[in-house]
C-alpha positions as CSV (number, residue, x, y, z in Angstrom):
1,M,26.3,13.8,13.9
2,A,24.8,14.2,10.6
3,I,23.0,11.3,8.9
4,P,24.2,10.2,5.8
5,K,21.4,10.2,2.7
6,T,21.0,6.5,1.7
7,S,19.0,4.6,-0.8
8,I,16.7,3.3,1.8
9,P,13.2,2.1,0.9
10,A,11.6,5.4,0.3
11,T,11.7,4.9,-3.2
12,G,9.5,1.9,-2.8
13,V,6.6,3.7,-1.5
14,A,5.0,4.9,-4.9
15,Q,5.1,1.5,-6.5
16,E,1.8,0.3,-5.3
17,R,-1.1,1.4,-3.1
18,R,-0.4,0.8,0.6
19,A,-3.2,0.8,3.5
20,A,-0.2,0.9,6.4
21,E,3.4,0.7,7.3
22,T,2.7,-3.0,9.0
23,A,0.3,-5.5,9.6
24,R,-0.5,-3.8,13.2
25,G,-1.7,-0.5,11.6
26,L,-4.3,-2.0,9.5
27,D,-7.9,-1.5,10.4
28,P,-8.7,-4.8,12.3
29,A,-12.1,-4.5,10.3
30,A,-10.4,-4.8,7.0
31,V,-8.4,-7.8,8.3
32,Q,-11.4,-9.4,9.7
33,R,-13.2,-8.7,6.3
34,E,-10.4,-10.2,4.3
35,K,-10.5,-13.3,6.6
36,D,-14.1,-13.8,5.8
37,V,-14.0,-13.3,2.3
38,L,-11.2,-16.0,2.2
39,A,-13.0,-18.3,4.5
40,E,-16.0,-18.0,2.3
41,K,-14.2,-18.8,-0.8
42,F,-12.8,-22.2,0.6
43,K,-16.1,-23.0,2.0
44,A,-17.7,-22.8,-1.2
45,Q,-15.1,-25.1,-2.8
46,G,-15.9,-27.6,-0.1
47,K,-12.6,-27.5,1.8
48,P,-12.7,-28.6,5.6
49,A,-12.8,-26.2,8.5
50,N,-9.2,-27.2,9.9
51,V,-7.8,-26.6,6.2
52,I,-9.7,-23.5,5.7
53,D,-8.1,-22.2,8.9
54,K,-4.4,-22.8,7.4
55,I,-5.3,-21.6,4.0
56,V,-6.8,-18.1,5.5
57,E,-3.7,-17.4,7.3
58,S,-1.5,-18.0,4.1
59,G,-3.9,-15.6,2.3
60,L,-3.3,-13.0,5.0
61,K,0.3,-13.2,4.6
62,T,-0.3,-12.4,0.7
63,F,-2.9,-9.9,1.8
64,Y,-0.1,-8.0,4.0
65,K,2.1,-8.1,1.1
66,E,-0.2,-6.2,-0.9
67,V,-1.3,-3.6,1.7
68,C,1.7,-3.1,3.9
69,L,4.5,-1.3,3.2
70,A,7.1,-3.5,5.2
71,D,5.9,-6.4,3.5
72,Q,6.2,-5.0,-0.1
73,A,9.1,-6.2,-2.1
74,Y,11.9,-3.4,-2.1
75,I,11.9,-1.6,-5.4
76,H,16.0,-1.8,-5.8
77,D,15.8,-5.7,-4.9
78,P,12.5,-7.5,-5.3
79,A,14.2,-10.5,-3.5
80,K,14.1,-8.5,-0.3
81,S,11.1,-6.9,1.8
82,V,11.0,-3.2,2.6
83,A,11.7,-4.2,6.2
84,Q,14.6,-6.2,5.4
85,A,16.3,-3.1,3.5
86,V,15.5,-0.9,6.3
87,K,17.4,-3.4,8.7
88,E,20.2,-3.3,6.4
89,S,20.1,0.1,6.2
90,E,20.3,0.4,9.9
91,G,23.6,-1.8,9.7
92,K,25.3,0.7,7.0
93,I,24.4,3.9,8.9
94,G,24.9,2.5,12.4
95,A,21.9,4.0,13.7
96,P,18.3,2.7,14.1
97,V,15.9,3.4,11.2
98,A,12.3,3.6,11.3
99,I,9.5,4.3,8.9
100,K,7.5,7.2,10.9
101,G,4.9,7.5,7.9
102,F,4.5,7.8,4.3
103,V,2.2,9.6,1.9
104,R,1.3,8.1,-1.4
105,Y,0.0,10.6,-4.2
106,A,-1.6,9.4,-7.5
107,L,-1.0,11.2,-10.7
108,G,-3.2,14.1,-10.6
109,E,-4.5,13.8,-7.2
110,G,-5.2,16.9,-5.2
111,I,-5.5,18.9,-8.3
112,E,-8.8,20.6,-8.0
113,K,-10.4,20.7,-11.4
114,Q,-13.2,23.4,-11.9
115,E,-16.1,22.0,-12.7
116,Q,-17.9,23.6,-16.0
117,D,-20.9,23.3,-18.0
118,F,-19.6,22.9,-21.5
119,A,-22.9,23.8,-23.0
120,A,-22.9,27.1,-21.2
121,E,-19.3,27.8,-22.0
122,V,-20.2,27.2,-25.8
123,A,-23.3,29.3,-25.8
124,A,-21.4,32.1,-24.0
125,A,-18.6,32.0,-26.6
126,A,-21.1,31.8,-29.7
127,K,-23.1,34.9,-28.2
128,P,-22.5,38.1,-30.1
129,N,-20.9,41.0,-28.2
C-alpha cells in the first residue's frame, strides 16, 4: 500500500530553531539550566518558594514550545501544535505517523567559504607580470 503524500508538519520545521522533537529528547542538563535560570529570576523578585515551583513549571512549558518541534505551532494552522497535526494526519491516512527526525539548515549553513587574505590578493593583482 502506498502512503499518500499529505501536508503533514514537515513544512513547519524550518520556521524556528528546534533542539529536539519532543521534551523527552532534550538534554537534561539544558532543562535543568532553564529551571535554574527561571527559579533565580523569580527568587530575585521576592516570590515565595512554593509559588516559584509553579511558575518554573509554567515557564518550562514555554521553553518546550520554543525548543521542541512537537510543541511548536503548526505553520498551516497556528492554533494547533505540530503534535496535534501529526495526530490529524494519522486519521486522514489511516496509519500511524511518527516524526523520526529532522534536520534544520540555516541560510548559508554548510557552505564552506574559502578564507582569503584580502591584502595579499590585492598585492598579487597589483604586481606587474
